[in-house]
TORKEVO-927570 format. One record per residue (C-alpha): residue in three letters; x, y, z. Coordinates in steps of 0.05 Angstrom, whole numbers, plus 5000, padded with zeros to 4 digits. Layout:
REM TORKEVO-927570
AlaXYZ;...
***
This chain:
REM TORKEVO-927570
Met781609143978;Lys787509603991;Ala791709853933;Phe798310243930;Leu801210743881;Ile808810753886;Leu812611303850;Glu819911253828;Asp821811803878;Gly819511343934;Thr812811683948;Val807311183965;Phe799811313963;Glu795010823995;Gly787910753969;Thr782610263946;His783309783888;Ile778809903827;Gly778409573759;Ala782408953741;Asp786208573795;Arg793308613768;Glu799808983780;Val802309493730;Ile808309943720;Ser807210553676;Glu808711283665;Ile804211693711;Val800812303680;Phe794912743700;Asn789013013661;Thr785213643683;Ser778713523645;Met772313603686;Ala768413133639;Gly770112633584;Tyr773312083625;Leu771011573573;Glu774211963517;Val780611983559;Leu780411233572;Thr779311063498;Asp784511553470;Pro790311133441;Ser795211703458;Tyr795111443530;Ala798210773512;Gly804010653559;Gln801411123612;Ala797011103675;Val792311703680;Cys790712093742;Met784212493735;Thr784513143775;Tyr777013233777;Pro774912903843;Leu768812483822;Ile769412023762;Gly764211543734;Asn757811893753;Tyr754811863683;Gly757211153669;Ile759910883603;Cys756411013537;Lys759510583482;Asp757411083428;Asp762111603458;Met768411173455;Glu774211453415;Ser776710763397;Lys774610043408;Lys777909953476;Pro781310333532;Trp788810443525;Pro791710713591;Asp795610203632;Gly792210443695;Phe787010933722;Ile787711373784;Val781911763815;Arg779912103880;Glu773011783881;Leu770011273833;Ser762511303826;Arg759910583826;Asn752810833814;Phe751311243751;Ser745511653726;Asn745011723650;Phe739611463604;Arg744911343550;Ala749610943594;Asp750910203580;Phe754410013644;Ser758810283701;Ile766010503695;Gln768009963745;Gln765209423698;Phe768609763639;Leu775409753674;Glu774609023697;Glu772408763629;Asn778109113594;Asn783508893644;Val785209603667;Pro787509643740;Gly786810263781;Ile786810593849;Ala781611053882;Gly781411433947;Ile788211763942;Asp789712513946;Thr790012653871;Arg791613383884;Ala797813183922;Leu799812703866;Thr798713243814;Lys803013733853;Ile808713223856;Leu808413113781;Arg808213863768;Glu814114003814;Lys818513403798;Gly816013243728;Thr812612633699;Met815311993730;Asn814011253729;Gly809910883781;Met806810223801;Ile799610063819;Thr799309433862;Thr795009083913;Asn801108733943;Gly801909034012;Ala808508664022;Tyr812009083968;Ser819209303978;Thr820910003953;Glu828209783947;Asp826009253896;Val820609663862;Ile824210323849;Pro829710043803;Arg824209713761;Leu820510373757;Lys826610753734;Ala828010233681;Tyr821010283650;Thr820010613582;Thr813710653540;Gly817410393479;Lys814810423408;Val807410463426;Val805110713358;Glu805910003332;Lys801309763388;Val795510243374;Thr795310323298;Cys790109953256;Lys792409293226;Glu789709423156;Lys786610013120;Tyr779210163122;Glu774410683095;Val769611183126;Lys764711463076;Gly762912193079;Ala756012463096;Lys752112713036;Asn747613253065;Leu745313603128;Thr738313663156;Glu735414343170;Asn738014353242;Gly745114193221;Ala745213453241;Ile747612923192;Ser742112553157;Gly742211803164;Ser745511393218;Ala751111863238;Lys754811793304;Phe756312523316;Val752913193305;Ala757613723276;Ala756614233331;Asp762714643311;Tyr760814623237;Glu753614793253;Ala755815403293;Gly759915653234;Ile753915563188;Arg749415943236;Glu753716553232;Lys753116593156;Lys746116313155;Pro743416283083;Ser738615743106;Leu743615273140;Val747215013078;Lys745014323058;Thr751114113018;Leu757614003055;Asn763814383037;Gly768113763031;Leu763213352990;Gly767012832950;Lys773913002975;Lys778512392986;Val782712423049;Ala788211933069;Leu788711893145;Leu795111593174;Asp793311243239;Phe798711343291;Gly793511223345;Thr787811623316;Lys781611803355;Asp775311623317;Asn772812333317;Ile778312563269;Ala775212133215;His768312343237;Ala770113083234;Leu771912973161;Lys765912523149;Ile760913043172;Arg764113533124;Gly762813053066;Cys769812753059;Asp771112023042;Val776611793088;Thr781411213079;Val785011033144;Tyr791910733135;Pro796410363185;Ala802310763211;Ser807410343173;Thr804210473104;Pro809410703053;Ala808511413029;Ala808711152957;Glu802310752969;Ile798611362997;Ile801011822941;Ala799111302889;Ser791911302915;Ala791512042892;Pro788112332954;Asp785813062955;Gly789113133023;Ile792912763077;Met791512763152;Leu796812553203;Ser793512343267;Asn795012383341;Gly798511813377;Pro802711603437;Gly810011603455;Asp816511963438;Pro816112213365;Lys823612113356;Glu822811363364;Cys818511333301;Thr824611353255;Glu821710943198;Ile815211333200;Ile818911993199;Ala822511783135;Glu815811643101;Val812812293127;Lys818712663094;Lys816312373028;Leu809312633041;Tyr812413313058;Asp815913312991;Ala809513122953;Asp805013672928;Ile798913442968;Pro795513853023;Val797013593093;Phe793713733160;Ala796913413222;Ile794713363294;Cys798713233358;Leu803812673344;Gly802712783270;His804713513281;Gln811113293316;Leu812812773263;Met812013273207;Ala816613763244;Leu821913233252;Ala821213033179;Ala822413753159;Gly828713813200;Ala826014123265;Asp826913833334;Thr822513613393;His823613513467;Lys819913213526;Met816113703570;Lys816513703646;Tyr809413453655;Gly805913583589;His799013853571;Arg793113393584;Gly786113663592;Gly780314033559;Asn781914743582;His788414963549;Pro788315653516;Val792015723450;Lys793116363411;Asp792616413335;Leu798616853318;Ala795517083252;Thr789117373284;Gly790917443357;Arg784717053376;Val785016553434;Tyr781515883432;Ile780415383488;Ser783014703466;Ser783413973486;Gln790513713491;Asn794313073507;His801713083495;Gly808313023533;Tyr812913253477;Val813313923441;Val816514203377;Asp822514673389;Thr821715343354;Asp827815713381;Asn832015493322;Leu826415373273;Asp828415573202;Pro822916053176;Ala824615803106;Val821715133130;Ala816015333177;Thr813415893221;Pro809615853286;Ala802015893277;Phe799515783348;Ile802515843418;Asn800215613486;Val797916213526;Asn799915903592;Asp807215723578;Gly808815993509;Thr810315313478;Asn808915173406;Glu801914943387;Gly802114953311;Leu806215083249;Asn805015353179;Tyr810015063128;Thr813215563082;Gly811615463009;Lys807614833025;Asn800214663031;Ile801614403101;Phe799414633169;Thr799714263235;Val797114353306;Gln799114053373;Phe792014093403;His785713713383;Pro780714103340;Glu776413473334;Ala775613423410;Cys769713043439;Cys766713183489;Gly769813863472;Pro771614423470;Gln770314513395;Asp772815223389;Ser778015043336;Gly773714573294;Tyr774215093238;Leu781114823223;Phe777914233187;Asp774314733142;Arg781015073130;Phe783914393109;Ile778114283061;Lys779014983031;Met786314823021;Met784414192982;Glu779514592939;Val784715122922;Thr790014602906;Lys785214262858;
***
């Protein structure tokens, strides 16, 4: 069946229908990852967006449910050059086509994704429609596209009630978690190998209590803390700061999530209370932006954002560059950042935009990229160890 992608500038791509048979209007973004399409599909930060994968062949290793970052896919639509309907992977449960159909995600294949990406890079992120209706009228569609907004999508993706993730208690000799763990701490294991004394069997965060605010969290944030021995309580985005503070956590994590951070006005007010509390805080992606807004800084929308697993970021304290996974369309302004409030900690090597902040006089640091990234890279996983060290020193 034919499908069409119509952009708000009037550009039309014709391809083949994939996934669910329904029409959708969404913000069109692109992701440059060469692998990890399942992690992209199940990342709640894509709520309100349709994702174009720049890598030409998607679906060749199928869908493995154990690798999902949340319980369902979140993008409104999926755009690929070629969708592999056959897969080869002993871990796979089913095909990507079946996954899209069962989760009501429409898509389009067979279009020139390089041309689409060039348009978005040159003109900026724009809205679009995926449809199988060949009788569409651009005169009717374009006003609808220009009127579309993602809205307050954090409310859509956050958990409905709090839940707990218990920390691992020890490591086996090869660095894997003992028991029925979902992930192996590859980044943590590498750090242990460098120091060796017999691959430490007790975890550095053993017994630490962490409150994780879910703005659209990926499961691997909680798991990155779990494999370091932390007990994690995950809270809905609307949870009052007073409730979190009253639970006496050793530290607080602010998660990633979708949408414009400035629309989260009520959440920002509660994050300001967490900023004022004397509790260590580590924030990622949207959490990084919300903390900045709570502290009086500003954010703005980027032309086309950073989405992919190959973004270099520079640690300004050491000069070392790490390859990071990213997914964001907004960025913190640092031109007028008050150094009495916060100072830049990381920058993006490609465009010089802010990638992290250290808060002056506070046990708070935040990053725009994803140190918990699965399927990788895991270069910056050490930041979780830094967070745990901060909790130990504070105690």
